[in-house]
C-alpha positions in Angstrom: 0.0 0.0 0.0 1.4 3.3 -1.1 0.5 6.3 1.1 -0.1 9.5 -0.8 -0.4 11.8 2.2 3.2 12.4 3.3 4.9 15.5 4.7 8.5 16.2 5.4 9.3 18.8 8.1 12.6 20.4 7.5 14.0 21.6 4.1 17.7 20.8 4.9 19.7 18.4 2.8 18.1 15.2 4.3 14.5 16.5 4.2 15.0 17.7 0.6 16.5 14.4 -0.5 13.6 12.4 1.1 11.1 14.6 -0.6 12.8 14.1 -4.0 13.0 10.3 -3.4 9.2 10.1 -2.5 8.3 12.3 -5.5 10.2 10.0 -7.8 8.0 7.1 -6.4 4.9 9.0 -7.5 4.0 10.3 -4.0 3.2 14.0 -3.9 5.0 15.1 -0.7 4.7 18.4 1.2 8.0 19.8 2.2 7.9 22.3 5.0 10.6 24.9 5.7 10.7 27.0 8.8 11.9 29.9 6.7 9.4 31.5 4.4 12.0 32.9 2.1 13.6 29.5 1.7 10.2 27.9 0.9 9.5 30.6 -1.7 12.9 30.3 -3.3 12.7 26.5 -3.6 9.1 26.7 -5.0 10.2 29.2 -7.7 13.6 27.8 -8.7 12.9 24.1 -7.9 16.4 24.0 -6.2 17.5 24.0 -2.6 20.6 26.1 -3.2 21.6 26.2 0.5 21.8 22.4 0.9 21.4 20.3 -2.3 22.1 22.8 -5.1 22.8 20.1 -7.8 19.4 18.4 -7.4 16.3 19.6 -9.4 13.1 19.1 -7.3 10.3 17.4 -9.2 7.2 19.4 -9.8 5.0 17.2 -7.6 6.8 18.4 -4.4 4.9 21.3 -2.8 7.1 23.5 -0.6 5.5 25.7 2.0 6.0 27.5 5.3 2.6 26.6 6.8 3.2 23.9 9.5 -0.5 23.3 10.1 -1.2 22.7 6.4 1.9 20.4 6.2 0.7 18.3 9.1 -3.1 18.2 9.2 -4.7 15.2 7.5 -1.3 13.5 6.7 -0.9 9.8 7.2 2.9 10.0 7.5 4.9 13.0 8.8 8.7 12.7 8.5 10.6 15.0 10.8 13.9 15.9 9.2 14.7 18.9 11.5 17.9 18.7 13.5 17.6 16.8 16.8 18.0 20.0 18.9 14.9 21.5 17.1 12.8 18.3 17.3 11.0 19.2 20.5 10.0 22.7 19.5 8.8 21.7 16.0 6.9 18.7 17.4 5.2 20.9 20.1 4.0 23.3 17.4 2.9 20.4 15.1 1.2 18.4 17.9 -2.3 20.0 17.8 -2.5 19.2 14.0 -1.3 15.5 14.1 -4.0 13.0 13.5 -4.7 10.2 16.0 -3.3 7.6 13.6 -0.6 9.7 12.0 2.8 8.0 12.1 5.7 10.3 12.8 9.0 9.1 11.4 12.0 10.9 12.9 14.9 11.1 10.5 17.3 13.1 12.7 20.2 11.5 14.6 20.9 12.8 18.0 20.4 13.0 21.8 19.0 16.1 23.5 22.0 17.9 24.9 20.4 19.0 28.2 17.8 16.4 29.1 19.7 13.4 27.6 16.5 12.2 26.1 16.3 10.3 22.8 13.8 11.6 20.2 11.4 8.8 21.0 11.3 9.9 24.7 10.7 13.5 23.6 7.9 12.3 21.3 6.1 10.4 24.1 6.4 13.3 26.5 4.9 15.7 24.0 2.4 13.4 22.3 1.0 11.7 25.4 2.8 8.4 25.3 1.6 7.2 21.9 4.8 5.3 21.3 3.2 3.0 18.7 2.9 6.0 16.3 6.6 6.9 16.5 9.2 5.4 14.1 12.9 6.3 13.6 14.7 6.1 10.2 18.4 5.5 10.3 21.3 3.9 8.4 24.1 4.8 5.9 22.3 7.4 3.8 24.0 10.5 2.6 21.4 13.0 1.3 23.6 13.9 -1.6 23.4 10.3 -2.8 19.8 9.6 -2.0 18.9 12.8 -3.9 20.6 11.3 -7.0 18.8 8.0 -6.7 22.0 6.0 -5.8 21.2 2.5 -4.2 20.8 2.9 -0.5 19.7 0.6 2.4 18.3 2.0 5.7 16.3 0.7 8.6 13.0 2.0 10.1 12.2 1.0 13.7 8.9 1.2 15.6 7.6 -0.6 18.7 4.6 -1.5 16.6 5.7 -3.8 13.8 2.7 -3.0 11.7 3.5 0.7 11.8 7.1 -0.1 10.9 5.9 -2.1 7.9 3.6 0.8 6.8 6.6 3.2 7.0 8.6 0.6 5.0 6.0 0.5 2.3 5.9 4.2 1.9 9.6 4.7 1.8 10.9 1.6 -0.1 11.8 1.7 -3.8 14.1 0.0 -6.2 17.0 2.2 -5.1 16.0 2.8 -1.5 15.8 -0.5 0.4 14.2 -0.3 3.8 14.5 -2.9 6.6 12.3 -3.0 9.7 13.2 -3.3 13.3 11.4 -3.0 16.7 14.5 -2.0 18.6 13.8 1.8 18.7 16.4 2.4 21.4 19.2 0.6 19.5 18.4 2.3 16.2 18.3 5.7 17.8 21.5 5.2 19.8 23.4 3.8 16.8 22.4 6.7 14.6 23.3 9.3 17.2 26.6 7.9 18.6 28.3 7.2 15.3 28.6 10.9 14.8 31.0 11.1 17.7 33.3 8.5 16.2 33.1 10.2 12.8 34.5 13.4 14.5 37.3 11.2 15.8 38.2 9.7 12.5 38.1 13.2 10.9 40.5 14.4 13.6 42.7 11.4 12.9 42.8 12.3 9.2 43.5 15.9 9.9 46.4 14.9 12.1 47.8 12.9 9.1 47.3 9.4 10.5 46.4 6.5 8.3 44.0 3.7 7.7 45.2 1.7 10.7 44.2 4.5 13.0 40.8 5.0 11.4 40.1 1.3 11.6 41.0 1.2 15.3 38.8 4.2 16.0 35.8 2.7 14.1 36.1 -0.8 15.7 36.6 0.3 19.2 34.1 3.1 18.7 31.5 0.5 17.8 32.4 -1.4 21.0 31.7 1.6 23.2 28.5 2.5 21.2 27.3 -1.0 21.9 28.2 -0.9 25.6 26.1 2.3 26.2 23.2 1.1 24.0 22.9 -2.2 25.7 22.9 -0.6 29.2 20.0 1.6 27.9 18.0 -1.5 26.8 19.1 -1.9 23.2 19.6 -5.3 21.4 23.3 -5.7 20.8 22.7 -7.2 17.4 21.2 -3.9 16.2 24.6 -2.4 16.3 25.9 -5.0 13.8 23.4 -3.7 11.3 22.7 -0.7 9.2 22.2 1.8 12.1 25.4 0.7 13.8 28.2 -0.7 11.6 26.6 0.5 8.3 26.2 4.1 9.5 29.6 4.1 11.2 31.3 3.1 8.0 29.7 5.7 5.8 30.0 8.6 8.3 33.6 7.9 9.2 34.9 7.5 5.7 33.0 9.9 3.4 33.6 13.6 2.7 29.8 14.0 2.6 29.9 13.5 6.4 29.7 16.9 8.2 31.1 15.3 11.3 34.2 13.9 9.6 34.8 17.2 7.8 34.6 19.1 11.1 37.0 16.6 12.6 39.5 17.1 9.8 39.5 20.8 10.4 40.1 20.3 14.1 42.9 17.8 13.5 44.4 20.3 11.1 44.7 22.9 13.8 41.3 24.8 13.7 39.4 25.4 16.9 36.0 23.6 17.2 34.2 26.9 16.6 36.3 27.5 13.5 35.5 24.0 12.2 31.8 24.6 12.6 31.9 27.8 10.7 33.8 26.1 7.9 31.3 23.3 7.6 28.4 25.8 7.8 25.7 23.1 8.4 24.6 21.4 11.6 27.2 19.0 13.0 25.2 16.7 15.2 28.2 15.1 16.8 29.1 18.2 18.8 26.0 18.2 20.9 25.9 14.4 21.0 29.4 14.2 22.4 28.4 16.3 25.3 25.2 14.3 25.9 27.0 10.9 25.6 29.8 11.9 27.9 27.3 12.7 30.6 25.3 9.5 29.9 28.4 7.4 30.2 29.3 9.0 33.5 25.8 8.6 34.9 25.4 5.0 33.8 29.0 3.9 34.6 29.8 2.9 31.0 33.4 3.2 29.9 33.6 5.3 26.7 37.2 6.3 26.3 36.9 7.6 22.7 33.9 9.8 23.5 35.7 11.1 26.6 38.8 12.2 24.7 36.7 13.8 21.9 34.8 15.6 24.6 38.1 16.9 25.9 39.1 18.2 22.5 35.7 19.9 21.8 35.0 21.4 25.2 38.2 21.3 27.4 40.8 22.7 25.0 42.7 19.4 24.9 45.0 19.2 21.9 43.9 16.6 19.4 47.3 14.9 19.4 47.3 14.5 23.2 43.9 12.8 22.9 45.4 10.2 20.6 48.3 9.6 23.0 45.9 9.2 25.9 43.9 6.6 24.0 46.9 4.7 22.9 48.5 4.8 26.4 45.6 3.2 28.3 46.1 0.2 30.4 46.1 -3.3 28.9 42.7 -4.8 28.1 41.2 -8.1 26.8 39.3 -7.3 23.6 36.2 -9.3 24.7 
């Protein structure tokens, strides 16, 4: 069953790419921008010059700045706003969401101050209707999805039938969607891999090689899994698309904002300078702060996260962070 009442909230690169993907499937999506001038420019030029300038938007995408119109009566609402804006946009959209509307969160992050995952924020704002919340994650650069390059992702929901409905809406010959019921694991994998991508970027910026990157990715996955399992996730989830898959693509590609920011820091820029160079939201910065607090509160050892936190927020030189990681006491890998 193909749903023809779909909205995407957030006209950044990911929201725009998802709108283009759905339009190519024959769905007529509504794309909401929080900036009126951006909505008008995209409508007129059929290009999102700020985020995906190479992609021409199909005519069957309606772009607007009216949140009520974009939400009311829709069967599927995809939230593609950054994780730090999720609560504010959801609160504004809440009065217009239908009782059976499925909200698919496509952002990857943890709330910096409350340490809540997006599913917890959804339940708090929407009265505990967890069966209507799904999360989309996996190795999926917007630049490639917008061009129709083959991509595989996962959508997770506590209600398997809702996950299957989201799967039916999103899946196409070039966008393969798997389902999962482990919402916690999919959310944590998608969020925490951005920290490790900052680390591999810093390593590249320092001039280190593939050995270093492989070590960071492998041991990074180990600490992501440790924290996720303590929070109730299935460890096998982290061997899938939202864990290993997303980690590979985010840690190795120049499409990755987190890796690009890390490269700048490793090359001698301050974290603030790196953010200004990348110019778009780098989710890993806020997630590093949140994960560092979570690991301390839950007693989970996350040495890579701890060192990246030191680089971002405690003026620790990047090279010293590497020395600290390499000089840790002996361990058994298992």
